[in-house]
C-alpha positions in Angstrom: 96.7 155.8 148.6 94.5 157.6 146.0 91.3 156.2 144.2 90.4 156.9 141.0 87.1 156.2 139.0 87.4 154.3 135.5 87.7 157.0 133.4 90.5 159.0 135.6 92.3 155.8 135.9 92.4 155.2 132.1 93.8 158.7 131.5 96.2 158.3 134.2 97.4 155.0 132.5 97.6 156.2 128.9 99.5 159.4 130.2 102.1 157.0 132.0 102.4 154.7 128.6 103.2 157.7 126.5 105.3 159.7 128.6 107.1 157.0 130.4 109.2 155.7 127.3 110.3 159.1 126.5 111.6 159.8 129.8 113.2 156.7 130.3 114.9 157.2 127.1 116.3 160.4 128.1 117.5 158.8 131.5 119.0 156.4 129.5 120.8 158.7 127.0 122.1 161.4 129.7 123.9 164.4 128.0 122.5 167.3 126.9 118.7 165.8 126.7 119.0 165.0 130.4 120.4 168.4 131.4 117.6 169.9 129.1 114.8 167.6 130.8 116.2 168.2 134.1 116.1 172.2 133.6 112.5 172.1 132.3 111.3 170.0 135.1 112.8 172.4 137.7 111.6 175.4 136.4 108.1 174.2 136.4 108.2 172.3 139.6 109.5 175.5 141.5 106.7 177.7 139.4 103.9 175.0 141.0 105.5 175.6 144.5 105.4 179.3 143.9 101.7 179.0 143.1 101.3 176.9 146.5 103.1 179.4 148.5 101.2 182.2 147.4 98.4 180.6 148.9 99.9 180.0 152.6 100.0 182.1 155.3 103.5 182.7 155.3 104.1 182.7 151.8 108.1 183.7 152.1 109.1 181.3 154.6 106.9 178.1 152.6 108.2 179.4 149.3 112.0 179.5 150.7 111.3 176.0 152.3 110.1 174.6 148.9 112.5 176.2 147.0 115.8 175.1 148.9 114.0 171.5 148.9 113.6 171.4 144.9 116.9 173.1 144.2 118.8 170.7 146.2 117.2 167.8 144.9 117.2 168.3 141.2 121.0 169.1 142.1 121.2 165.7 143.5 119.6 164.0 140.4 122.4 166.0 138.0 125.2 164.7 140.2 123.8 161.1 140.2 124.0 161.2 136.5 127.5 162.9 136.6 129.4 161.3 139.2 127.8 157.8 139.7 128.7 154.9 137.6 126.2 152.0 137.4 127.0 148.8 135.8 125.0 148.2 132.6 122.6 151.8 132.9 123.0 155.2 134.1 122.3 155.8 137.6 119.2 158.1 136.9 117.6 155.5 134.9 118.2 152.8 137.5 116.7 155.3 140.3 113.6 156.0 138.1 112.8 152.4 137.8 113.4 151.5 141.2 111.1 154.6 142.4 108.4 153.7 139.9 108.2 150.1 140.8 108.1 151.3 144.5 105.1 153.7 143.6 103.6 150.3 141.6 104.0 148.2 144.5 102.7 150.7 147.2 99.7 151.1 145.0 98.6 147.6 144.5 99.5 146.5 148.0 97.5 149.3 149.3 95.0 148.5 147.2 94.7 144.6 147.4 95.7 144.4 151.2 94.4 147.8 152.9 94.8 147.8 156.6 96.0 150.3 159.1 96.4 153.8 157.6 100.1 155.0 157.5 99.3 158.8 158.0 95.8 159.5 157.9 95.8 163.3 158.6 98.5 163.9 155.6 97.3 161.5 153.2 94.3 159.2 154.2 94.9 156.8 151.3 98.2 155.4 152.4 98.4 152.0 154.4 101.3 150.5 156.2 100.7 147.6 153.6 101.5 150.1 150.6 104.7 150.9 152.7 105.5 147.5 152.7 104.8 147.1 148.9 107.1 150.3 148.4 110.0 148.0 150.0 109.1 144.8 148.6 108.6 145.5 144.8 112.0 147.2 144.1 113.7 144.7 146.8 112.8 141.6 144.8 112.9 143.3 141.4 116.9 144.5 142.2 117.6 141.1 144.1 116.2 139.1 140.7 118.1 141.4 138.5 121.3 141.2 140.0 121.1 137.2 140.4 120.4 136.8 136.9 123.5 139.1 136.0 125.7 136.7 137.9 125.9 138.3 141.2 126.7 136.2 144.6 123.6 136.1 146.8 125.1 138.4 149.4 125.8 141.2 147.0 122.2 140.5 145.3 120.5 141.0 148.9 122.6 144.1 149.6 121.4 145.7 146.3 117.9 144.7 147.0 117.8 146.1 150.5 119.2 149.3 149.1 116.2 149.4 146.5 113.6 148.9 149.2 115.2 151.5 151.6 115.2 154.1 148.1 111.2 153.0 147.6 110.4 153.7 151.3 112.2 156.9 151.3 110.3 158.1 148.1 107.1 157.3 149.6 108.3 159.8 152.6 108.9 162.3 149.9 105.3 161.6 148.6 104.0 162.4 152.3 106.0 165.6 152.4 104.6 167.1 149.5 101.2 166.1 150.6 101.9 167.7 153.9 102.3 171.0 152.3 99.6 170.6 149.6 97.2 170.1 152.8 98.8 173.1 154.5 97.7 175.2 151.4 94.3 173.2 150.7 95.2 171.9 147.1 94.5 168.7 145.8 97.2 168.6 142.9 100.1 171.0 142.6 99.1 171.6 139.0 97.5 170.0 135.9 100.2 169.7 133.4 100.0 166.0 133.1 96.5 164.7 132.6 95.5 162.0 135.2 98.6 162.8 137.3 98.5 166.4 138.2 101.4 168.9 138.0 104.9 167.9 138.0 105.6 167.8 141.5 102.7 165.5 141.8 104.5 163.3 139.6 108.5 163.5 140.8 107.3 163.7 144.7 108.7 160.3 145.4 112.1 161.4 143.8 112.5 164.4 145.8 113.8 163.5 149.2 115.9 160.4 147.6 117.7 163.3 145.3 117.8 165.8 148.3 119.8 163.4 150.1 121.5 162.4 147.7 123.1 165.7 146.9 124.7 165.7 150.4 125.9 162.2 150.1 127.3 162.7 146.8 128.5 166.7 147.2 130.2 165.9 150.8 131.3 162.4 150.1 
């Protein structure tokens, strides 16, 4: 789990407070605003990956892997908005809340509990406690929301478990981007978002989930 000094943490929180409501509003509204946001983020993500690829020992292979991963992930997010009805809110909106909840849970569990490292050679700050937080936080959040919405306990537990698994997959996606960043010896994929790095640094937890979602939706 990354550590921040006082000033960088303040910048990080301020950036999140400014950007999060706008992103959530677009996710909730959907339509052309969602498509535009997705297109802009996709172009920026591919550009950041290209900048990493040219630093690698095998730029064509590195670039090809990233391009396929990112394009399919963004296609998955698009299909999620188009094809998946969710009671009460659009699917991308719900997924965004789940991923953000898992990131917050992973940060605070990791920082508070500490303990054994999850993947010290890839991301030295990540711990098994943080991974458990990535499961527990969205699990409890979705469980409570569905119970308050009148669902039976069995259905609420299923929704919570799905949220927890998505949260853990988000952490795996984060580790994947960290692995490639280490391959080219960069700390951040860019400096677009103050306190957060580049667009890939901000959406790394979404990519694996969306990548897998593409194949579920396209082939299902």
